[in-house]
C-alpha positions, 0 to 999 in steps of 0.5 A: 933568377927573377925575370927582370934580372934574366932580361938584363942578363941577355944584354951581357956578352956572356949569358949566365943563369942557374941552368947554364951554371948548373950544367956548365953550358953556354945556352939554356937549350937542352935536347930531350933524351928521346928513344930511337932518336937521341944517340951519341951523335945527336947528344955530342952535336948539341953539346958542342954547339953550346947546349946540353945534349942528352943520350936517350937510354930508353931504347938501349940495352946496358951494353949499348948505353955504355957504347954511346956514353963512351963515343959521346965522350970521344966526340965532345969535351963539353957536358952531356947527360943521359935520360933515364926513363924509370918505367922500363925494366932493367933500370938498375943495370943502366944505373950501374953503367952510368956510375961506372962510366962517370956520367955527370948529369942525369935526366930521369922521367916517367917514374918516382924520382925518390927511387934513384935520386939519392943514390945518384946524388950520393955519387956527385951526379946532377939530377933533373926530373921530368914532371907533368904537374906542380905536385910532382915537381914538389916531390922531385924537389923534396927527393933532392933533384937539382932542377925539374923539366915542366913538360906540357901536354903538347909534348911528344912521347909519354905524357901526363894524364892531366893534359896540362898545357905548357903555358899553364904548367910552367908558371904553376911549377915555378910557383911550387918549387925553388929549384930551377925550372926547364920548360918543355912541350911545344917549343921548337923555336926562339919565340916559343923559348922566350915565351917560356922564359917570360913565364919563369922557366930558366931553360927549355928542353926541345925534343921534336925539333931535334928529332928532325935533325941530321944527327938524330938516329930516327929514320929519314922517313920519320923525319920527313913525316915530321916536317910535313905534319900540320896542326892536328896531325898528332893526338894523345892516346893509349891513356889506359897504359901510359899516355903517348902523343902520336902522329896519325897513321894506320896504327894510330887509327887502330888504337883509336878504334880500340879505345872507342870500343872500350878496349881493356888495358890487356887488349891495348897491350896486345894491340901495341905488341913489342917493338912498335916504337922502333918499327916506326921511328927507327925502322921507318914503317910509317903505316904500322909503326908507333910515331911519337912526336909533339904538336910542335911538329906543325912548326918544323919545316926543315931537317937541319944540323943540330948546331944550326938548330941551337944557333937559330933558336938562340938568335931568334930568341934574342931577336924576339926579346929585342922586338917582341911585337914583330 
């Protein structure tokens, strides 16, 4: 949809574009599938509010994933998705659960989309892949993906090594592919959503904003840390392994010192250990845990119900469109 058509559509009683039609949702607002934060409660709440909720399978064993899918089906009759991080082991088992449970939408990330897209598409599943460059966006399109998420450097969690910001990445990806583009990274409010849509995106994916929601399974201490954060309190780190954006804490400074002393990849793995993300985000260890969050946490000041986040984002988006200079 051209931006002119998109702006006209906003003044209609029912909003529709390629993203809302692809997923069967009311608003082009997608909740990111985040480890230790986005279980069935959050996904169903976002879907019930008219957006697209996503179960984050990266922290789930196959049996746990199955339980969350079934509970999500019970909690909502609306469409929802499962995020499938391709860098983790045991993906084939998770795919089997997804197929057996009849999941209709998959967001894959952190890997080669060609590996599973044809299998999923062959079962009638809508597939979206998260990318950090226009080159990877084109690969996702060539692999048969129905849409891509263009995730800028501002985003939390695993990130692109190129450090391309959302304002640069979104128009580059829109120029590179014909399939719909969803913008992510640095988006938590309606004005930021409008900026992304003006650049050519047809929807937005928000992660950090929904981590600080009542339904998120992240620990309350982590949520409170998020809403207390200021600009500059996060930094992209661990580039020798998989780049990840972290809130600064004792563990972060240990990583920073190791990197300053040119620690090897093996040394970084030893420092990271196992279960570090769970320790921080789910168990609430704010000192030694890994606290993955985006830069936009500096713009998040309250823990809200997911439905309220969807409502406020959409209302602010429409208000900003009507009065863009205010």
